[in-house]
C-alpha positions in Angstrom: 39.7 -45.6 53.9 39.1 -49.1 55.3 41.2 -50.9 57.9 40.9 -54.1 59.8 39.8 -56.1 56.7 40.3 -59.9 56.9 43.6 -60.8 55.3 41.8 -63.3 53.1 39.5 -60.7 51.7 40.4 -59.6 48.1 39.6 -56.6 46.1 36.5 -58.2 44.6 35.1 -59.2 47.9 35.7 -55.8 49.3 33.9 -54.2 46.4 30.9 -56.6 46.9 30.7 -55.5 50.6 30.7 -51.8 49.6 28.7 -51.9 46.3 25.4 -52.1 48.2 25.9 -48.4 49.0 26.5 -47.1 45.5 28.6 -47.2 42.3 32.3 -47.8 43.0 34.7 -46.0 40.7 37.9 -47.6 41.9 39.2 -49.7 44.8 42.5 -50.9 46.1 43.8 -53.2 48.8 47.3 -52.5 50.1 49.5 -55.6 50.1 52.9 -56.4 51.6 55.5 -55.7 48.9 57.4 -58.9 49.6 54.8 -61.5 50.4 51.9 -60.1 48.5 49.7 -60.7 51.5 46.9 -58.1 52.2 47.7 -55.6 54.9 44.1 -55.4 55.8 43.8 -51.8 54.5 41.9 -50.7 51.5 40.5 -47.7 49.7 37.2 -47.3 48.0 36.1 -44.4 45.8 32.4 -43.9 45.2 30.8 -42.1 42.4 29.0 -39.7 44.8 30.0 -38.4 48.2 26.6 -39.2 49.6 27.1 -42.9 48.8 30.5 -42.8 50.5 28.8 -41.2 53.6 26.2 -44.0 53.6 29.0 -46.6 53.4 30.8 -45.0 56.4 27.7 -45.0 58.4 26.6 -48.5 57.4 30.0 -50.3 57.7 32.1 -48.6 60.3 32.4 -50.8 63.3 30.8 -53.8 61.6 32.4 -57.3 61.3 32.2 -58.6 57.7 32.2 -62.4 57.2 35.6 -63.8 58.2 36.6 -60.7 60.2 37.9 -61.3 63.8 37.4 -57.6 64.7 35.2 -54.7 63.5 36.5 -52.8 60.5 37.2 -49.0 60.5 35.6 -47.1 57.7 36.2 -43.4 57.3 37.0 -40.7 54.7 40.7 -41.0 53.7 41.6 -37.4 54.4 38.8 -35.3 56.0 39.2 -31.6 55.4 37.8 -31.1 58.8 40.6 -32.9 60.7 42.6 -30.6 62.9 45.7 -31.1 65.0 44.6 -32.2 68.4 46.0 -30.6 71.5 47.3 -34.0 72.7 49.5 -34.2 69.6 51.4 -31.1 70.6 52.7 -32.8 73.7 53.9 -35.7 71.6 56.1 -33.5 69.5 57.0 -30.4 71.5 59.7 -29.2 69.1 58.9 -29.1 65.4 62.1 -30.0 63.7 63.1 -28.7 60.3 61.3 -30.7 57.6 61.3 -30.6 53.9 58.7 -32.4 51.8 58.7 -34.3 48.6 57.6 -35.8 45.5 57.3 -37.9 42.4 56.3 -38.0 38.7 52.7 -37.0 38.4 52.0 -39.8 35.9 51.0 -41.9 38.9 47.3 -42.7 38.5 45.8 -42.9 42.0 42.3 -44.2 42.4 41.2 -41.5 44.8 40.6 -37.8 44.9 42.1 -35.6 47.6 39.8 -33.9 50.0 41.4 -30.5 50.1 43.8 -28.4 48.0 47.3 -28.2 49.4 47.6 -25.1 51.6 50.7 -23.0 52.2 53.6 -25.3 51.7 56.2 -22.5 51.8 58.8 -22.4 54.5 56.6 -20.4 56.9 56.9 -22.1 60.2 59.7 -24.4 59.4 61.4 -25.3 62.6 59.2 -22.8 64.5 56.2 -24.7 65.7 52.5 -25.1 64.7 52.6 -25.8 60.9 55.2 -28.5 61.4 53.9 -30.0 64.6 53.3 -33.7 64.2 55.2 -36.7 63.0 57.8 -36.0 60.3 58.2 -38.7 57.6 61.3 -38.9 55.4 60.8 -40.0 51.8 63.9 -40.9 49.8 64.5 -41.9 46.1 62.2 -39.4 44.5 62.7 -38.5 40.8 64.2 -35.1 39.8 60.7 -34.0 38.5 59.0 -34.9 41.8 56.8 -32.2 43.3 54.7 -31.6 46.3 51.5 -32.8 44.7 52.8 -36.4 44.5 53.4 -36.4 48.2 49.9 -35.2 49.0 48.5 -38.0 46.7 50.7 -40.7 48.3 50.1 -39.8 51.9 46.7 -38.2 51.9 44.7 -41.4 52.0 46.3 -42.5 55.2 45.1 -39.5 57.3 45.6 -35.8 58.1 48.7 -34.4 56.3 49.7 -30.9 57.5 52.7 -30.3 55.3 54.7 -31.7 52.5 58.0 -30.5 51.0 60.3 -31.6 48.2 63.9 -30.7 48.7 65.2 -29.0 45.5 68.6 -28.2 44.1 69.0 -24.4 44.4 70.5 -24.1 41.0 68.3 -26.3 38.9 65.1 -26.3 41.0 65.0 -30.1 40.5 64.2 -32.5 43.3 67.3 -33.7 45.1 65.8 -37.1 45.6 64.1 -36.7 48.9 61.4 -34.9 50.8 59.3 -34.8 54.0 55.7 -35.2 55.0 54.2 -34.1 58.3 51.2 -36.1 59.6 49.3 -35.3 62.9 48.4 -38.8 64.0 51.1 -41.3 64.9 49.1 -44.4 64.0 48.2 -43.0 60.5 51.8 -42.0 60.0 53.0 -45.4 61.0 50.5 -47.0 58.6 51.6 -44.8 55.8 55.2 -45.7 56.4 54.4 -49.5 56.5 52.4 -49.3 53.3 54.6 -46.9 51.3 58.2 -48.0 52.2 59.2 -50.1 49.2 56.4 -48.7 47.1 57.4 -48.6 43.4 56.8 -45.1 41.9 57.6 -45.1 38.2 61.0 -46.8 38.0 62.0 -46.0 41.5 61.4 -47.8 44.8 60.7 -45.4 47.6 62.3 -45.5 51.1 59.9 -44.2 53.7 60.7 -43.8 57.4 60.2 -41.5 60.4 62.6 -38.7 60.2 65.7 -38.9 62.4 68.1 -36.2 63.4 70.8 -37.7 61.2 68.8 -37.3 57.9 69.2 -34.4 55.4 68.2 -31.0 56.4 66.1 -28.8 54.1 
């Protein structure tokens, strides 16, 4: 995960910057859906983890040519990330959340750091598992499942829970779901990047959950 990239830097230039550390499998720069201008955020997937570690050590905090500020380079979704105590004070009551997802045909250029853990209803509305920032995702396909949500939001930071809301009778997605992330800045970046994102033949609507939105 790379942020703070110069807006003028394209995918090719980003790859050149990182290629000194190893073989790059895939890369991507997030762009504004309307203007096409870079959001200054990118993802790089290396062939080997050790190469990615070298890139993080070598480039984090550096200022590439044309950059006004140092760039942030880190693993997209570190399995070691835990909910910090400070986050609990930001979200004292974990509201009910669902979680979501979309057709698995989506080919994402990254691999996810850890397998999804317990996304049953344990803890819904009760506290710890749902503590964090709840994100509402709308316009999912009927076949959407939790794995798509993990894939969409995982690159932006620590995701603690995802849930697709399903029709009780058919078990098909009702078109929406929820994602819980522990860090506000990462959640805000995910929303800014994924709201308006085209998934299959649908355009997603992504926002912080409000009390008026659907209940699980």
